[in-house]
C-alpha positions in Angstrom: -0.1 0.2 0.1 1.2 3.4 -0.8 1.1 6.5 1.6 0.1 4.4 4.4 -3.9 5.1 4.7 -5.8 2.8 6.6 -8.8 3.5 2.9 -10.0 0.4 2.7 -12.5 1.8 0.2 -15.7 1.7 1.9 -16.5 3.6 4.6 -19.1 2.3 7.5 -23.1 3.7 5.8 -23.8 6.6 8.0 -25.9 6.6 11.2 -29.7 6.9 10.6 -30.6 8.6 14.3 -34.0 7.5 13.2 -33.5 3.7 12.5 -31.1 3.3 15.7 -34.1 4.9 17.7 -36.7 2.0 17.2 -33.9 -0.6 17.6 -32.9 1.4 20.8 -36.5 1.1 22.0 -36.6 -2.5 21.4 -33.5 -3.4 22.9 -34.6 -1.6 26.5 -38.1 -2.8 26.2 -36.2 -6.8 25.4 -34.4 -5.7 29.4 -37.6 -5.8 30.8 -38.1 -1.6 31.3 -41.3 -0.6 30.0 -42.2 2.2 27.7 -44.1 5.4 29.3 -43.7 9.0 26.5 -39.9 9.6 25.6 -38.5 7.7 28.6 -38.0 4.2 30.6 -38.9 3.0 33.3 -38.3 0.3 36.3 -40.4 -0.1 38.5 -42.5 3.6 37.9 -39.4 5.0 38.2 -37.7 6.2 35.1 -34.9 5.4 34.3 -33.4 6.4 30.2 -34.9 8.9 28.3 -34.3 8.8 24.5 -34.5 11.6 21.7 -33.5 12.3 18.6 -31.4 15.4 17.6 -30.6 16.1 14.2 -28.1 13.1 13.8 -27.6 12.0 16.8 -29.5 10.3 19.5 -29.6 12.1 22.5 -29.8 9.9 25.9 -30.4 10.4 29.3 -29.5 7.7 32.1 -30.6 7.8 35.9 -27.7 7.4 37.5 -29.6 5.8 40.9 -33.3 3.9 40.7 -35.3 7.6 42.2 -38.4 10.0 41.5 -36.2 12.4 41.1 -32.9 11.2 39.2 -30.1 12.7 38.4 -28.9 12.3 35.0 -26.5 10.8 33.1 -26.1 12.6 29.2 -24.6 10.5 26.4 -25.0 11.7 22.8 -25.3 8.2 20.2 -23.4 9.0 16.7 -22.6 5.6 16.2 -24.1 1.8 16.3 -20.5 1.6 19.0 -22.2 4.3 21.1 -25.7 2.3 20.5 -24.1 -0.6 22.3 -22.5 0.6 25.0 -25.1 2.6 25.7 -26.8 -0.8 25.3 -24.3 -1.5 27.6 -23.9 0.6 30.4 -27.8 0.2 30.6 -27.6 -3.3 31.8 -24.7 -2.8 34.1 -26.9 -0.4 35.7 -30.2 -2.5 35.6 -27.8 -4.7 36.9 -26.5 -3.2 40.5 -30.2 -1.9 41.0 -31.6 -5.6 41.3 -28.6 -5.5 43.8 -29.5 -2.8 46.0 -32.9 -4.2 46.6 
């Protein structure tokens, strides 16, 4: 290869936030969360909120299972970001189950 380029002649498809939102919503329901408005609840408490912001998804994830949670924000702009969010939700769900 000349020039040391890592360009293999193709690029990943552009991130489609609308389609990704549908996939994220399905993944969160599969984890046992209940869809309520723009968010998802566990035992009646909102733990995740999702919104499309142009070519990205903005996610708010509760730090603790609480009636009025403090939020961590994540901006999702790729499939990798999407997988990281689902993995983080799984970790927090496991932690909240142990805290009961």
